[in-house]
C-alpha positions in Angstrom: 0.1 0.2 0.1 1.1 3.2 -0.7 -0.8 6.7 0.1 -0.3 9.5 -2.3 -1.2 13.5 -1.9 -1.5 15.7 -5.0 0.5 19.1 -4.5 -0.7 21.9 -6.6 -1.8 25.5 -6.4 -5.2 24.4 -5.2 -4.0 22.8 -1.9 -3.6 24.8 0.9 -0.5 24.7 2.4 -2.0 23.6 6.0 -3.5 21.1 4.5 -0.6 19.6 3.0 1.3 19.5 6.1 -1.2 18.0 8.2 -1.4 15.5 5.5 2.4 14.5 6.0 2.2 14.8 9.6 -0.6 12.3 9.9 1.2 9.8 7.5 4.3 10.1 9.7 2.5 9.7 13.4 0.7 6.3 11.2 3.8 5.3 9.8 1.9 5.5 6.6 4.0 5.3 3.4 3.6 8.5 1.2 4.4 9.7 -2.0 3.9 13.7 -2.7 2.7 13.7 -6.4 3.2 17.2 -8.3 0.0 17.5 -10.6 -0.3 20.6 -13.3 -4.0 20.9 -13.4 -3.6 24.7 -13.5 -1.8 24.5 -17.1 -4.9 23.0 -18.6 -6.9 25.8 -19.9 -10.1 23.3 -19.5 -9.5 23.5 -15.6 -8.1 27.2 -15.6 -11.2 28.5 -17.4 -13.3 27.0 -14.4 -16.8 26.4 -15.8 -18.9 23.4 -14.4 -16.4 20.7 -15.5 -13.5 22.1 -13.7 -13.4 18.8 -11.3 -13.6 16.6 -14.2 -10.2 17.9 -15.5 -8.7 18.1 -12.2 -9.3 14.3 -11.3 -8.2 13.7 -15.0 -5.0 15.3 -14.4 -4.5 13.6 -10.8 -5.3 10.3 -12.0 -3.0 10.3 -14.7 -0.3 11.1 -12.4 -1.5 8.4 -10.2 -1.0 5.9 -13.2 2.3 6.5 -13.9 3.3 6.4 -10.2 1.5 3.0 -10.1 3.4 1.7 -12.9 6.6 2.9 -11.5 6.2 1.4 -8.1 4.9 -1.9 -9.3 1.3 -1.4 -8.1 -1.7 -2.9 -9.8 -4.9 -0.5 -8.6 -5.6 2.8 -7.8 -8.1 3.6 -4.6 -9.6 6.9 -3.9 -12.1 8.0 -1.3 -15.3 8.8 -2.7 -18.0 7.7 -0.4 -22.0 7.1 -0.4 -22.4 10.9 0.7 -20.7 12.1 -2.2 -23.5 10.5 -4.8 -25.7 13.2 -3.7 -24.2 16.4 -4.9 -22.4 17.2 -8.6 -19.2 15.6 -8.4 -17.9 15.5 -12.0 -14.5 14.2 -10.8 -16.0 10.9 -10.3 -16.5 10.5 -14.1 -12.8 10.9 -14.6 -12.5 8.1 -11.8 -14.8 5.7 -13.7 -12.9 6.6 -17.1 -9.3 5.9 -15.4 -10.9 2.8 -13.6 -10.4 3.8 -10.1 -11.5 1.7 -7.5 -13.9 3.2 -4.7 -13.9 0.9 -1.9 -15.8 3.5 0.6 -18.5 3.3 -2.2 -18.5 -0.2 -2.9 -19.4 -1.3 0.8 -21.9 1.2 1.3 -19.7 3.7 3.7 -20.7 7.3 4.1 -19.1 10.3 5.9 -20.3 9.5 9.4 -19.5 6.2 8.8 -15.9 7.0 8.0 -15.5 9.2 11.0 -16.8 7.1 13.2 -14.6 4.2 12.1 -11.6 6.6 12.5 -12.4 7.6 16.0 -12.8 3.7 16.7 -9.5 3.3 15.3 -8.1 6.5 17.5 -7.2 8.7 14.8 -6.9 12.2 15.4 -8.4 13.4 12.1 -11.9 11.7 12.7 -13.5 15.0 13.3 -11.3 17.2 11.0 -13.3 20.1 9.3 -13.8 19.0 5.3 -12.1 20.8 3.2 -12.3 20.8 -0.7 -9.3 22.3 -2.8 -9.0 26.0 -3.0 -10.3 26.1 -6.7 -13.8 25.4 -5.5 -14.3 28.6 -3.6 -13.9 30.5 -6.7 -17.1 31.0 -8.5 -17.8 29.3 -11.9 -17.0 31.6 -14.7 -13.9 33.5 -12.8 -10.7 32.1 -14.1 -8.7 30.1 -11.6 -5.6 31.9 -11.2 -2.3 31.5 -8.8 -3.4 35.0 -7.4 -6.8 34.1 -6.8 -5.9 30.9 -4.9 -3.6 32.8 -2.9 -6.0 35.5 -1.8 -8.2 32.7 -0.9 -5.9 30.6 1.3 -4.8 34.1 3.2 -8.2 34.5 3.8 -9.1 30.8 5.6 -5.9 31.1 7.1 -6.9 34.4 8.8 -10.4 32.8 9.8 -8.5 30.0 11.3 -6.3 32.2 13.2 -9.5 33.9 14.6 -10.7 30.7 15.8 -13.0 29.4 13.2 -13.3 26.0 12.4 -15.8 25.3 9.8 -16.0 27.7 6.6 -15.4 28.7 3.5 -13.8 31.8 1.7 -16.1 32.1 -1.6 -14.5 34.6 -4.1 -17.0 36.2 -6.3 -14.6 38.9 -7.8 -14.9 42.2 -6.0 -17.0 40.5 -3.3 -16.0 38.3 -0.9 -18.7 35.7 0.5 -18.0 34.6 3.8 -19.8 31.3 4.6 -19.2 29.9 8.5 -20.9 27.1 10.2 -24.2 28.0 11.8 -22.9 27.0 15.2 -20.2 29.6 14.7 -22.4 32.5 13.4 -23.0 34.4 16.6 -19.7 34.8 17.1 -19.3 36.0 13.4 -22.1 38.2 13.7 -20.6 40.3 16.4 -19.8 43.7 15.3 -16.3 44.2 16.5 -15.8 40.8 14.5 -17.5 41.9 11.3 -15.2 44.9 11.5 -12.4 42.5 12.0 -13.6 40.7 8.7 -13.8 43.9 6.7 -10.2 44.8 7.5 -8.7 41.3 6.7 -10.4 41.0 3.3 -10.2 44.7 2.2 -6.6 44.3 2.6 -6.5 41.3 0.5 -8.2 43.4 -2.2 -11.8 42.9 -2.2 -14.4 45.9 -2.2 -17.1 44.6 -0.6 -16.7 41.6 2.6 -20.2 39.8 2.9 -21.5 37.2 5.5 -23.5 34.4 4.3 -26.5 34.4 7.0 -27.4 30.5 5.7 -24.0 29.7 7.0 -21.6 26.9 5.7 -22.7 24.5 3.0 -20.6 22.2 1.0 -21.1 22.8 -2.7 -23.0 26.1 -2.6 -21.8 27.2 -5.6 -23.1 24.2 -7.5 -26.9 25.6 -6.4 -26.0 28.4 -9.3 -25.8 25.7 -12.2 -28.7 25.1 -14.2 -30.2 21.4 -14.2 -29.0 21.0 -18.0 -25.2 21.3 -16.5 -25.9 19.1 -13.7 -26.7 16.1 -15.7 -24.3 16.5 -18.5 -21.4 14.2 -18.7 -18.1 15.2 -19.8 
């Protein structure tokens, strides 16, 4: 068995460091693979199929690694709950014949967390965190600059003590999604002033707090139905 993590501009440095530390703690063999999805025009233009192009790049790089290291199969962590949202990356996995063991045995996110807790793994309740590109509204090009701004903004929220959140990039507007349990603290006038200071310094003209709170895949709600059922 070999664990791999793909390193690219869309992966936050804090997430990479924590993954490496966790693998070291558990004595899990780990390779860091470098992917170049940002160099793909189809990815950088950031339409609804961005995740397909990301996973297509990832699995192509993993296939090379597997051949070089003598492995017969590649697996990834898609689970039952991932079937309820628009996830074009799963089509890339099917095209590359990537195994999905959690899905095959019917495990959802809560099951995975429960098993991790029972195994004594410190990451069992770690907040979910998709790639940085998923914070940028569809149709707005994914650039190194935009990714850097999102990452700096999320690092700042983490420093303020918030746990589950997203920094959504809408050009001149930033939309902050913060978990509903943490919203009362975010709604404090002094905290709102701090948000304004931080995100205007990062170049945004307008700083907004989403009153619906954090929800995974919120940008997908803007996609028309015809796009949601389209295959790449």
